[in-house]
MIFIDREN-696740 format. One record per residue (C-alpha): residue in three letters; x, y, z. Coordinates in steps of 0.25 Angstrom, whole numbers, padded with zeros to 4 digits, always signed. Example, Ala and Ser with C-alpha at 12.3 -4.5 7.8 and 13.67 -1.06 7.14 Angstrom:
Ala+0049-0018+0031Ser+0055-0004+0029
This chain:
Met+0000-0001+0000Pro+0004+0014-0004Ala+0011+0023+0008Ala+0000+0031+0015Gly+0001+0047+0015Glu+0010+0048+0003Pro+0004+0054-0009Gln+0004+0046-0022Val+0009+0055-0033Phe+0000+0053-0048Arg+0000+0061-0059Glu-0010+0071-0061Ser-0018+0069-0073Tyr-0025+0079-0071Val-0025+0095-0074His-0030+0098-0059Ser-0025+0089-0047Ile-0038+0088-0037Ala-0041+0079-0028Ala-0052+0075-0019Leu-0051+0073-0003Gly-0065+0067+0001Tyr-0071+0056+0010Pro-0083+0049+0009Gly-0093+0053+0016Ala-0088+0068+0012Arg-0097+0076+0004Arg-0085+0084-0002Ala-0072+0081-0004Phe-0058+0092-0003Gln-0051+0095-0017Val-0038+0095-0018Gly-0032+0104-0029Pro-0031+0108-0038Gly-0017+0113-0033Ala-0014+0116-0018Val-0029+0117-0016Val-0040+0110-0007Ser-0054+0112-0005Asn-0068+0108+0000Gly-0076+0114-0010Glu-0077+0127-0002Val-0064+0131+0001Ala-0054+0129-0006Leu-0037+0130+0001Ala-0026+0131-0007Trp-0011+0134-0005Asp-0001+0141-0011Leu+0014+0143-0010Gly+0018+0158-0007Ser+0035+0157-0005Gly+0039+0161-0018Gly+0045+0148-0023Gly+0041+0150-0037Ala+0032+0141-0046Val+0022+0131-0037Thr+0018+0117-0040Val+0007+0111-0034Ser+0006+0094-0036Pro-0007+0087-0038Val-0012+0080-0027Tyr-0010+0066-0024Phe-0015+0056-0013Glu-0010+0047-0006Arg-0002+0034-0010Asp-0012+0023-0002Gly-0023+0031-0010Val-0028+0040+0002Pro-0032+0053-0003Val-0025+0063+0006Ala-0020+0073-0003His-0006+0077-0007Trp+0000+0088-0015Thr+0011+0099-0015Val+0014+0112-0017Ala+0029+0117-0021Asp+0039+0130-0027Ser+0053+0131-0027Leu+0054+0133-0012His+0043+0122-0006Leu+0036+0110-0006Val+0022+0108+0001Thr+0014+0096+0002Phe+0000+0095+0005Glu-0007+0084+0010Ala-0024+0084+0012Ala-0031+0075+0019Ala-0048+0073+0020Ala-0052+0067+0031Pro-0068+0066+0038Ala-0067+0074+0052Arg-0079+0070+0061Ala-0081+0086+0063Leu-0086+0088+0050Gly-0096+0077+0049Asp-0095+0065+0041Thr-0097+0073+0026Ala-0085+0082+0027Leu-0070+0081+0030Met-0058+0088+0034Leu-0046+0092+0025Ser-0033+0093+0029Val-0021+0099+0022Arg-0006+0100+0026Val+0003+0107+0018Glu+0017+0105+0022Val+0028+0114+0014Thr+0042+0110+0013Arg+0056+0122+0009Arg+0062+0115-0003Ala+0072+0127-0005Pro+0084+0128+0001Gly+0084+0137+0012Ser+0075+0142+0021Gly+0063+0152+0016Pro+0048+0155+0019Cys+0037+0148+0013Glu+0022+0152+0011Ile+0011+0143+0009Leu-0002+0152+0007Ala-0017+0143+0010Arg-0028+0151+0002Leu-0041+0147+0005Ser-0052+0150-0005Thr-0068+0149-0007Arg-0064+0145-0021Gln-0055+0132-0027Pro-0047+0132-0041Asp-0052+0124-0052Pro-0056+0112-0052His-0065+0112-0042His-0080+0109-0038Leu-0090+0116-0029Pro-0096+0105-0019Trp-0111+0103-0021Asp-0113+0107-0007Ala-0103+0122-0006Pro-0109+0134-0009Ala-0104+0143-0022Pro-0088+0149-0014Ala-0095+0163-0021Gly-0096+0173-0009Arg-0091+0165+0003Arg-0082+0169+0014Leu-0069+0162+0018Ala-0062+0168+0032Trp-0051+0165+0041Ser-0056+0161+0055Gly-0042+0157+0061Arg-0037+0149+0053Ala-0049+0141+0049Val-0057+0146+0036Leu-0070+0151+0037Leu-0078+0149+0023Asp-0093+0157+0027Gly-0090+0157+0041Leu-0087+0140+0042Val-0073+0135+0042Ala-0069+0130+0031Ala-0052+0128+0032Gly-0041+0128+0041Val-0026+0134+0040Asp-0015+0129+0048Gly-0012+0136+0061Ala+0002+0141+0057Ala-0005+0146+0044Ala-0009+0163+0043Pro-0022+0165+0038Glu-0023+0178+0029Pro-0033+0187+0036Gly-0046+0190+0029Ala-0059+0184+0026Gln-0064+0182+0010Glu-0076+0182+0003Ala-0079+0173-0010Ser-0084+0182-0019Gly-0084+0176-0031Ala-0073+0185-0037Pro-0060+0180-0035Pro-0057+0166-0040His-0053+0161-0028Gly-0065+0165-0020Ala-0061+0168-0005Leu-0049+0167-0001Leu-0041+0165+0012Thr-0025+0162+0015Ala-0017+0157+0024Arg-0001+0159+0024Cys+0008+0147+0028Val+0021+0152+0031Ala+0035+0145+0035Arg+0050+0146+0032Leu+0056+0132+0030Ala+0070+0128+0028Thr+0073+0121+0018Gly+0066+0105+0021Glu+0058+0112+0031Arg+0043+0109+0031Arg+0030+0116+0036Ala+0016+0110+0036Trp+0003+0118+0037Thr-0011+0111+0038Phe-0024+0116+0033Trp-0039+0110+0034Met-0053+0111+0027Pro-0066+0104+0031Leu-0075+0099+0020Tyr-0086+0108+0023Arg-0084+0122+0031Ser-0087+0118+0046Gly-0091+0128+0059Leu-0082+0118+0068Pro-0073+0127+0074Pro-0060+0128+0066Gln-0052+0122+0076Ser-0060+0110+0077Leu-0060+0109+0063Ala-0044+0111+0063Gly-0043+0099+0072Ala-0050+0090+0063Ala-0041+0095+0052Ala-0028+0090+0060His-0020+0084+0047Ala-0015+0073+0052Arg-0029+0068+0056Val-0037+0072+0043Ala-0025+0066+0035Gly-0025+0053+0044Asp-0039+0052+0044Ser-0039+0052+0028Arg-0029+0043+0029Arg-0035+0034+0038Leu-0050+0034+0033Trp-0045+0033+0017Arg-0036+0022+0020Gly-0049+0014+0027Trp-0058+0014+0015Leu-0045+0009+0005Gly-0044+0000+0015Arg-0057-0005+0014Ala-0056-0005-0002Thr-0050-0015-0011Arg-0035-0015-0012Leu-0028-0015-0027Glu-0014-0016-0027Thr-0007-0016-0041Pro+0008-0015-0046Asp+0002-0002-0051Thr+0001+0009-0042Leu-0006+0019-0049Ala-0018+0007-0050Asn-0018+0006-0037Ala-0019+0021-0033Ala-0028+0022-0044Trp-0037+0013-0035Arg-0036+0018-0022Ala-0040+0032-0028Ala-0050+0027-0034Leu-0055+0020-0021Val-0053+0035-0014Thr-0062+0042-0023Leu-0071+0032-0022Ile-0073+0032-0008Gln-0072+0047-0007Cys-0084+0048-0016His-0093+0045-0007Glu-0105+0053+0003Arg-0114+0046+0012Asp-0128+0048+0010Gly-0140+0041+0020Gly-0128+0033+0025Arg-0123+0026+0014Trp-0112+0031+0004Val-0115+0037-0008Pro-0106+0039-0019Ile-0102+0052-0027Gly-0093+0053-0039Asn-0083+0062-0036Pro-0078+0072-0024Phe-0082+0085-0030Gln-0090+0088-0041Tyr-0098+0074-0041Arg-0102+0071-0028Asp-0114+0063-0033Val-0116+0051-0041Trp-0122+0045-0053Leu-0126+0030-0055Arg-0115+0029-0067Asp-0103+0035-0057Gly-0109+0028-0044Ala-0110+0014-0049Arg-0095+0014-0054Val-0092+0016-0040Val-0099+0008-0035Arg-0091-0002-0043Ala-0079+0003-0040Leu-0082+0003-0024Ala-0087-0012-0023Val-0073-0018-0030Gly-0066-0007-0022Gly-0070-0014-0009Leu-0079-0003-0005Ala-0091-0010-0004Glu-0099+0000+0006Leu-0097+0011-0003Ala-0101+0003-0015Leu-0114-0001-0009Asp-0120+0011-0002Asp-0115+0018-0016Ala-0123+0007-0024Arg-0137+0011-0012Thr-0134+0024-0017Phe-0138+0021-0030Thr-0152+0016-0027Arg-0155+0031-0024Phe-0155+0033-0039Gln-0165+0023-0043Leu-0178+0029-0047Pro-0192+0023-0046Ser-0190+0015-0061Gly-0179+0009-0055Ala-0168+0017-0063Leu-0155+0021-0056Leu-0152+0036-0061Ser-0142+0046-0057Gln-0144+0056-0068Arg-0156+0057-0077Gly-0155+0050-0090Gln-0143+0039-0087Leu-0150+0028-0088Asp-0138+0018-0084Gly-0138+0022-0070Thr-0149+0010-0067Gly-0138-0001-0071Gln-0125+0006-0066Ala-0132+0008-0051Leu-0138-0008-0053Trp-0123-0011-0057Ala-0117-0004-0044Met-0128-0011-0035Asp-0122-0024-0040Gln-0107-0019-0039Ala-0107-0015-0025Thr-0116-0028-0021Ala-0106-0038-0028Leu-0092-0034-0024Pro-0093-0041-0015Pro-0106-0048-0017Ala-0116-0040-0006Pro-0130-0048-0006Asp-0137-0039+0005Ala-0133-0026-0004Ala-0137-0034-0016Arg-0151-0035-0010Glu-0151-0022-0006Leu-0149-0016-0019Leu-0157-0027-0028Arg-0170-0020-0027Phe-0164-0007-0032Ala-0157-0013-0043Val-0170-0021-0048Ser-0177-0009-0050Gly-0165-0003-0059Arg-0167-0016-0067His-0182-0015-0069Trp-0181-0001-0072Ile-0170-0007-0083Glu-0178-0016-0089Ala-0191-0007-0089Gln-0183+0002-0099Arg-0178-0010-0108Thr-0192-0015-0107Ala-0198-0002-0111Thr-0187+0001-0124Arg-0192-0012-0127Glu-0207-0007-0127Leu-0205+0004-0134Lys-0197-0002-0145Leu-0185+0006-0144Pro-0174+0006-0153Trp-0165+0000-0143Ala-0175-0009-0135Gly-0172-0017-0123Leu-0162-0005-0118Leu-0163+0007-0110Pro-0170+0019-0114Phe-0165+0032-0120Gly-0156+0040-0107Asp-0150+0054-0108Pro-0137+0053-0099Arg-0132+0068-0100Asp-0119+0062-0097Ala-0111+0052-0101Glu-0116+0047-0115Leu-0124+0060-0117Val-0133+0056-0126Arg-0149+0053-0125Ala-0149+0039-0130Gln-0150+0025-0126Leu-0136+0023-0119Val-0128+0011-0121Gly-0123+0011-0106Asn-0136+0013-0099Asp-0140-0004-0105Ala-0127-0007-0102Trp-0129-0002-0088Ala-0143-0007-0087Ile-0138-0020-0091Ala-0126-0021-0079Gly-0137-0016-0071Glu-0146-0029-0074Ala-0133-0038-0071Ala-0132-0030-0057Val-0146-0034-0053Ala-0144-0049-0057Ser-0131-0047-0048Leu-0139-0041-0037Ala-0151-0049-0038Ala-0141-0063-0036Arg-0132-0057-0026Ala-0146-0054-0019Gly-0151-0067-0020Glu-0162-0062-0029Gln-0158-0073-0039Ala-0172-0073-0047Leu-0170-0057-0049Ala-0155-0060-0054Arg-0161-0070-0064Glu-0169-0058-0070Ala-0158-0049-0070Leu-0150-0057-0079Ala-0160-0059-0088Ala-0163-0046-0089His-0148-0043-0090Ala-0148-0052-0100Asp-0158-0047-0108Tyr-0152-0032-0107Arg-0137-0036-0112Ala-0144-0044-0124Ala-0151-0031-0129Phe-0139-0024-0125Leu-0130-0031-0136Ala-0142-0031-0145Ala-0142-0017-0146Leu-0127-0017-0148Ala-0128-0027-0159Arg-0138-0018-0166Ile-0130-0005-0165Arg-0119-0010-0172His-0109+0000-0165Ala-0093-0001-0165Asp-0095-0004-0151Ile-0104+0004-0140Pro-0111+0016-0141Pro-0117+0023-0130Ser-0130+0023-0134Trp-0138+0015-0143Gln-0141+0026-0152Gly-0126+0027-0154Pro-0122+0044-0148Gly-0116+0046-0135Arg-0104+0048-0128Asp-0096+0035-0123Trp-0102+0031-0108Gly-0110+0019-0104Asn-0107+0012-0116Ala-0091+0009-0110Ala-0098+0001-0099Val-0104-0009-0109Gly-0093-0019-0106Tyr-0089-0014-0091Pro-0096-0014-0081Thr-0111-0017-0088Arg-0105-0029-0096Ala-0115-0027-0106Leu-0107-0032-0115Pro-0096-0042-0113Ala-0081-0039-0113Asp-0078-0045-0126Asp-0089-0038-0134Pro-0080-0031-0145Arg-0088-0019-0144Leu-0083-0016-0130Ala-0070-0014-0136Ala-0073-0008-0146Leu-0079+0003-0137Ala-0067+0004-0129Arg-0059+0008-0141Arg-0066+0017-0146Met-0068+0024-0132Thr-0053+0024-0130Ala-0051+0030-0143Glu-0058+0040-0142Ala-0051+0045-0130Gly-0038+0045-0137Gly-0025+0038-0132Thr-0030+0035-0119Gly-0037+0024-0112Leu-0048+0032-0106Val-0060+0035-0115Arg-0066+0050-0118Tyr-0079+0056-0113Gly-0083+0067-0122Pro-0070+0076-0128Arg-0058+0068-0133Asp-0049+0075-0121Ser-0058+0071-0111Leu-0056+0057-0105His-0066+0049-0094Thr-0059+0042-0083Tyr-0069+0033-0081Leu-0078+0030-0094Gly-0068+0021-0100Ala-0065+0013-0087Asp-0077+0002-0093Leu-0068+0000-0107Ala-0058-0003-0095Gln-0066-0014-0088Trp-0070-0019-0101Ala-0056-0020-0107Leu-0053-0029-0093Leu-0064-0038-0097Ala-0061-0039-0111Gly-0045-0041-0108Arg-0040-0030-0112Pro-0035-0026-0101Glu-0025-0016-0106Ile-0037-0006-0110Ala-0041-0006-0095Arg-0025-0003-0091Arg-0025+0009-0101Trp-0039+0015-0096Leu-0034+0014-0081Gly-0019+0017-0084Asp-0026+0031-0092Leu-0036+0034-0080Leu-0026+0035-0070Ser-0017+0044-0080His-0028+0054-0080Ser-0032+0054-0065Ser-0028+0063-0055Ser-0016+0064-0045Thr-0024+0056-0035Leu-0030+0047-0046Gly-0043+0053-0047Gln-0052+0054-0062Ala-0058+0065-0066Glu-0070+0060-0074Ile-0066+0065-0086Val-0052+0071-0090His-0047+0079-0101Arg-0036+0076-0108Asp-0029+0088-0102Gly-0032+0084-0089Gly-0043+0092-0085Phe-0054+0086-0079Gly-0064+0099-0078Ala-0073+0099-0068Asn-0075+0085-0066Met-0065+0083-0055Pro-0059+0070-0051Pro-0060+0061-0044His-0070+0055-0050Ser-0079+0043-0044Thr-0080+0035-0056Ala-0067+0035-0061Ala-0063+0029-0048Ala-0073+0019-0048Val-0068+0014-0062Ile-0053+0013-0058Val-0057+0004-0047Asp-0065-0005-0055Val-0056-0007-0066Leu-0044-0008-0057Arg-0051-0018-0049Asn-0055-0026-0062Met-0041-0025-0066Val-0038-0035-0056Ala-0052-0043-0052Ser-0063-0043-0059Asp-0077-0048-0057Thr-0084-0042-0069Arg-0087-0058-0074Asp-0089-0068-0069Thr-0076-0073-0067Leu-0067-0066-0058Glu-0056-0060-0067Leu-0042-0056-0062Ala-0032-0047-0067Leu-0037-0039-0079Gly-0029-0028-0080Gly-0021-0036-0087Ala-0007-0029-0081Ala+0004-0039-0077Glu+0009-0030-0068Trp-0003-0031-0059Trp+0001-0046-0059Asn+0011-0041-0048Gly+0004-0040-0036Thr-0010-0031-0038Arg-0019-0035-0026Leu-0034-0032-0025Leu-0038-0033-0012Gly-0052-0035-0007Ala-0058-0034-0021Pro-0073-0037-0020Thr-0079-0045-0032Arg-0091-0051-0036Phe-0084-0065-0031Gly-0080-0060-0018Thr-0068-0050-0013Leu-0055-0054-0017Asp-0040-0051-0016Val-0035-0053-0029Thr-0018-0054-0033Leu-0012-0053-0046Glu+0002-0058-0044Arg+0014-0063-0051Pro+0022-0075-0041Ala+0030-0078-0054Asp+0034-0070-0069Asp+0026-0080-0074Val+0016-0082-0064Leu+0004-0074-0061Arg-0007-0077-0051Ala-0019-0071-0046Arg-0025-0071-0033Phe-0039-0069-0028Gly-0045-0076-0017Thr-0056-0087-0021Val-0069-0084-0029Arg-0079-0092-0035Val-0078-0088-0048Pro-0067-0092-0060Val-0056-0082-0060Arg-0049-0079-0072Val-0036-0071-0072Arg-0031-0061-0084Val-0016-0063-0088Pro-0010-0050-0089Asp-0005-0043-0102Gly+0007-0047-0108Met+0008-0063-0103Arg-0001-0075-0104Ala-0005-0085-0095Thr+0001-0099-0099Ala-0002-0108-0086Ala-0012-0107-0074Leu-0005-0110-0062Thr-0018-0111-0052Glu-0024-0126-0052Gly-0038-0125-0061Ala-0033-0111-0069Arg-0032-0110-0083Val-0026-0101-0093Val-0036-0095-0105Asp-0030-0088-0114Gly-0017-0086-0109Val-0024-0074-0105Trp-0034-0078-0093Val-0032-0088-0082Glu-0045-0094-0077Gly-0045-0102-0063Ala-0055-0105-0051Gly-0059-0095-0042Glu-0058-0103-0029Arg-0042-0105-0032Gly-0040-0090-0026Glu-0029-0088-0037Ile-0025-0091-0053Ala-0010-0092-0056Phe-0004-0093-0070Arg+0009-0092-0078Val+0011-0081-0088Val+0022-0077-0100Pro+0022-0065-0106Val+0016-0064-0120Ala+0026-0056-0131Gly+0020-0043-0134Gly+0010-0044-0124Arg+0000-0051-0131Arg-0008-0065-0129
């Protein structure tokens, strides 16, 4: 495990380096960046070097090596290096929906001799762009900042505090809207330092303004306490999650960073967790995003969050049985049903399946009613869902292919839920409906004679739901050539990257191509999945968060990272690269990378076949071995790219085409002999 408390430095791919410091249950998050700035959305605290050391550089923001979201960054000129450590944690005095932020600022003189150092701390009611005004914050115009000792008052309530050794400049400021930075206060931190000598100051900020006495808030904001609580609490969350360790440091860090995003993007309502899409501008959830989050939390070993999120979706159910989070987005019903299945399947939870089954059955009845109506009305695409106008995604009013793919997944999900709940007759009924719907879907595809899979049955639209036809909906089998053609077209249109574009050619979408990567794993084309993952991580922030859409120049507009759906698909892809339960066989090492056989471990991984510890190892140069515990289904292991299996070494196992080694799940491991393949081709 990486060392605790040390920053993990990754390249910043975005024009602006920003990060979120939040915690599950909080109703906002602190924003770090761009530059040496922290904000709660109402007050921003920025630091400047005022020592006359020439050009100043500000580093990107970094989180810690073990995945803990304690932020680190630096500011430097020719004379001094300033290091920042910012941590946020719950504070009992602030209530259960707020946090306390503490920032430790330490300056080191690196120039020869001794000299003065001055750091200016500026407090403002406006934050540099990009930023987002919190949903529950008033507009900044007309708000008043004032000093109360070394506490900062915003409209009479405590909004921040500065170090006891800092010198506040007198005065109160009102934000009239005319100054570009709103109301502004300044505190000076001054020291005289010799070469190598250090001096530190601390600053604090509650997530919401507080009426508590400044002294009591300052006590709750002691940096050692806040940073210690943050590390302890986040290590606790990550310790409960599935653990992934590979020889790829970046992949390991991406797994942990994605889990942190998924965990912090939760609020509480009515005593249960509810998911949100982003710590800043998207503190809401659409079913299409929430379903992916449920799946990722389930495979990530965070069953409590996954189940509560799935329960949240029942609130979107209309009296008709349809589940809609946005008008016209008919894919929501299938997505919600699929998410309910995922939450109760990983690992199997019969009681939860029984709880959610009635909602799922009602959703399925709505799907069947729509299919019946299109048949009775003799519409051109009878037996499929009717027209929808999502005003997003495909951006066309039409009968959308993705709506039907998700409804097909919903039918299969109801069958699985019913079987898990012990309702076998209902399971058989849903399976029959699933088979009929899938046949109608295949017939419609054959009829349109499209080179791949269009966004709508009428043809027009942007690629969106059609990308999910192979995974996760499995409306088409992985070996269908139309899926390969769709992947070729979408990646070619993005122009030389493993990601896909959405809209203009310079706009790359971070998670839209994930389903094509998952299809590639199932189709035996892992190089496509690896390229997608590599390009996604190369278009990520320095804390491995992702914006939804990234311009090729590194901009992301107002849609700031981290996005929970991007985090969700990272978890899902990485897990399926090691262990996949998508089909009726446990499939291991689908990612195909030979390097991952040097000690990859996936520990405490929930699957449909039970919770597993999977290890990929290389006990000899020509021997590979997968360990997985005991399962009651067949297991097959994919031989890595550049190698060919020549013999199975585990009793009862067999080599298939040199690419697969199949064996019984009861054996707990499969070992086999390999030889390198010239040119990497088998």
